C-alpha positions, 0 to 999 in steps of 0.5 A: 500499500502506497504511503499516500493510501495508508491512512485513507484505507481505514476510512469507510468505503475506501480502498487503496485502488479502484481495481481492487473492488473490480477484481476482488469485490468488497465495500471498503468497510472491513478495515474501518470496522476492524479499527472501530472494534479495536478502538472500542477495546481501548486499542489501536489498529496499525499498518506497516506496508511497502509497495510490492513487498506486502503489508502487516496489519496489527493491533495493540491493547493495554489490558489491566490485570487484577488478580483478586478480581480474576480470582473472584470471577473464577470462583463466582457461579456463572449467571444463567440467561434464558438465551446464550446464543443468537443461533437461528434468531431472525432479526430486523435491524433498523439503522440508518448508518451504513457503518453502524449496520455493518458492525451490528450485522457482523457481530450478530451473524457471528453469533448465528442470527439472520439479519434483515435491514431497514434503513429508517422507521418507515421502511422498518414499518412497511417491512414488519407489516408485510412479513409473516407472523413468524418471520421475526423474533426480534426488532433492534430499533435505532432511535434517531433516523431520517424519514421516521424515527424509531419511537414513532415506528414502534408506536405504529407497529404496536397499533397495527393489526399484524398478528405479532404487533403487541408481542414482537420484542422491540429493543431500542438502539441509541448512542444515548443511555440516559434515564430520559431516553430509556423512558421515551423508549418504553413509553413508545412500546419498546421492551428494552434499550441498548447502547451503541455499539452492541455489547453481546453479553448485554444483548443476551441479558436484555432479550432474555425473557422477551425471546423464545428461541425456535 
């Protein structure tokens, strides 16, 4: 990778050369997602590259060691969740940001979920109302979106005549996790609230009790 392209390839929808997409496919999101995931853990993703020879991509993390805490965790009984795997879950993911979609979809599909995507509240309502009663196990609903926000979309779904209008679990997704945001989510008809980006352990804790696996 040439020196002038080494920082650019970490940006969303960027690739070192246009011929890469034509030859191999791809959207230019892989490195952006990788860097975002590493940054979420407090680390950094770096590149050493020389044109014509090759590239090394590597990340560094600094993790604290707490022997007393580690021993306590080891001895404590494991918390049992109703659901500990997303295998087979069909989820309608409602999100307008392409990078957030890619991250959430990647994380959930790695856990075995099947994902359909709607890019705004209006699209989510239309998709859900046109779906078969057993199509979706769960809706993950972003709050702030163009065309129609997640709160309004949830209210319309709950008032609709769809067989699962009252029972489909709808979980809010928001960059804000303040009490007021959670209160608005619940008042609109949502069942829970997740902060972005998705923490998979919190995801399982949140959906347990609402979702029964097939």
